C-alpha positions, -999 to 999 in steps of 0.1 A, spaced: 78 125 -222 78 87 -218 82 78 -181 102 47 -170 84 30 -142 99 5 -117 77 -20 -98 91 -37 -68 72 -67 -53 61 -77 -87 55 -113 -77 33 -104 -47 -5 -102 -46 -8 -67 -59 22 -69 -81 6 -98 -100 -23 -76 -108 -4 -44 -117 24 -59 -137 4 -74 -166 -20 -45 -166 8 -19 -169 25 -39 -196 -8 -41 -215 -11 -3 -212 23 1 -229 41 14 -198 79 13 -199 81 -10 -169 110 -26 -150 98 -53 -126 116 -67 -96 104 -100 -80 125 -103 -49 152 -129 -45 137 -152 -72 140 -145 -109 108 -134 -128 98 -150 -160 91 -123 -186 54 -120 -195 61 -105 -229 91 -107 -251 118 -83 -241 102 -74 -207 126 -56 -184 128 -79 -153 153 -83 -125 155 -97 -90 176 -94 -59 177 -83 -23 166 -47 -19 188 -44 12 217 -45 -13 224 -10 -27 238 -24 -59 204 -42 -65 185 -11 -57 206 9 -82 199 -16 -109 162 -13 -102 161 25 -102 186 35 -129 168 58 -153 135 55 -135 110 83 -130 85 67 -107 89 37 -84 58 17 -73 72 1 -41 52 -29 -31 81 -51 -18 84 -61 18 67 -82 44 29 -77 41 16 -96 71 23 -96 109 57 -113 115 84 -114 142 101 -80 146 135 -90 131 119 -99 98 99 -67 98 130 -47 105 150 -62 77 123 -61 50 103 -31 59 127 -7 76 162 -15 64 150 -23 29 129 9 27 159 30 37 180 14 9 152 21 -16 149 58 -7 187 62 -7 187 46 -41 160 69 -53 181 98 -41 212 85 -59 194 78 -91 173 109 -92 139 92 -90 112 118 -90 84 100 -72 79 69 -50 45 53 -45 49 37 -11 26 8 -1 15 18 33 -14 0 50 -46 4 69 -28 -14 97 -9 19 104 -42 31 119 -57 -3 128 -64 4 165 -91 29 158 -126 16 165 -147 10 134 -172 36 147 -147 64 139 -144 80 105 -108 90 98 -94 119 79 -60 118 61 -44 138 89 -55 114 117 -29 103 142 -12 69 135 -24 40 157 -7 8 144 -21 -26 153 12 -46 153 48 -46 142 37 -47 106 15 -16 110 42 0 130 66 -5 101 42 13 78 38 42 101 76 45 102 77 42 64 53 72 60 76 92 83 106 82 63 89 92 30 81 126 46 117 131 56 130 123 21 106 149 6 116 175 32 153 168 29 158 156 -7 127 167 -27 117 131 -35 79 130 -39 59 103 -22 24 90 -24 18 69 7 -12 48 0 -28 32 31 -41 1 13 -73 -14 25 -83 -49 13 -71 -51 -23 -91 -79 -39 -110 -87 -71 -142 -86 -50 -151 -82 -13 -158 -115 5 -165 -106 42 -183 -79 62 -151 -59 70 -145 -55 33 -177 -35 30 -156 -7 45 -120 -15 34 -123 -29 -2 -99 -15 -28 -111 -30 -61 -87 -39 -89 -102 -14 -113 -98 14 -88 -62 2 -80 -53 5 -117 -68 39 -119 -50 49 -87 -16 38 -101 -23 56 -134 -29 88 -114 3 83 -94 23 80 -126 6 109 -144 -2 134 -117 16 168 -117 40 176 -89 24 169 -55 51 168 -29 43 144 -1 8 130 0 -11 103 21 -41 87 4 -65 60 15 -62 30 -8 -99 23 -9 -128 22 -33 -159 44 -31 -175 22 -5 -208 34 11 -196 21 45 -160 33 42 -143 44 75 -119 67 56 -123 102 42 -101 109 12 -108 146 10 -75 164 8 -61 140 -19 -76 160 -48 -41 168 -61 -37 131 -72 -70 131 -92 -80 97 -78 -118 92 -83 -128 56 -73 -158 41 -89 -162 6 -74 -184 1 -43 -184 -29 -20 -221 -22 -13 -229 -39 -46 -220 -72 -28 -234 -64 6 -265 -86 5 -245 -117 -4 -217 -109 21 -240 -102 51 -259 -134 44 -228 -154 52 -206 -157 83 -183 -131 98 -148 -146 103 -137 -120 129 -139 -123 167 -153 -95 189 -119 -77 190 -115 -79 153 -150 -66 147 -144 -36 170 -111 -23 155 -104 -12 120 -74 -35 117 -96 -65 120 -77 -98 127 -44 -79 129 -57 -58 158 -70 -89 175 -38 -110 170 -19 -98 201 -47 -80 220 -45 -86 258 -65 -57 273 -95 -78 281 -131 -71 271 -139 -43 247 -159 -16 265 -186 4 247 -163 34 245 -135 13 230 -110 17 260 
């Protein structure tokens, strides 16, 4: 059966990678680009725009859709009112729209910043406790809980992907642990579309990095098998500067963890 896929946040950093790739694969795609209109990439492309806090806009996006790839929202640390509007209120409207329209599965763009206050010395499993590194990370922790609730209460499946550093190639030392290469991203999204019923699932959005801080065991139901490895770029990266300060180097959230940090010097045990 042909699946209709919706992509929110199509004009963002990841959306600009996924949108043309999915169209090239022949995916029946509806792309939403926020408040500004998208220009079709191919003749007849299904595009729309609007504020996802508006239920009517959400219904237009999700009508007839089987899987939503939800990338929309604020993707950096911002003042709390903006985070609340875009990442909390907007996400509730998206899941309510998914319930109304009978969407089977949502791929929710969570973030490594939901766990950003763990020291880099710790290797994390999928069931680790959440430790957000700011209001942005806090919104993603809340979003994972919301996705869990909509599975438990309404049977809407969710894949919550804690995205690392999604780039064409790694460029700094932190990326040796957090890189999520574009080839692996496309493979990941393919699995999110095609995987059999999986309920609620949290997955690290990361490539097969030798220095990864994150253990993806437990996500076998998705069938995601990353192949890219940031270690291929290690010699070049380590020969250059590290842009992070001492706090950013200590915590997995990097510069986000350091942005508002006031506890003083980092002790050897991370307290």
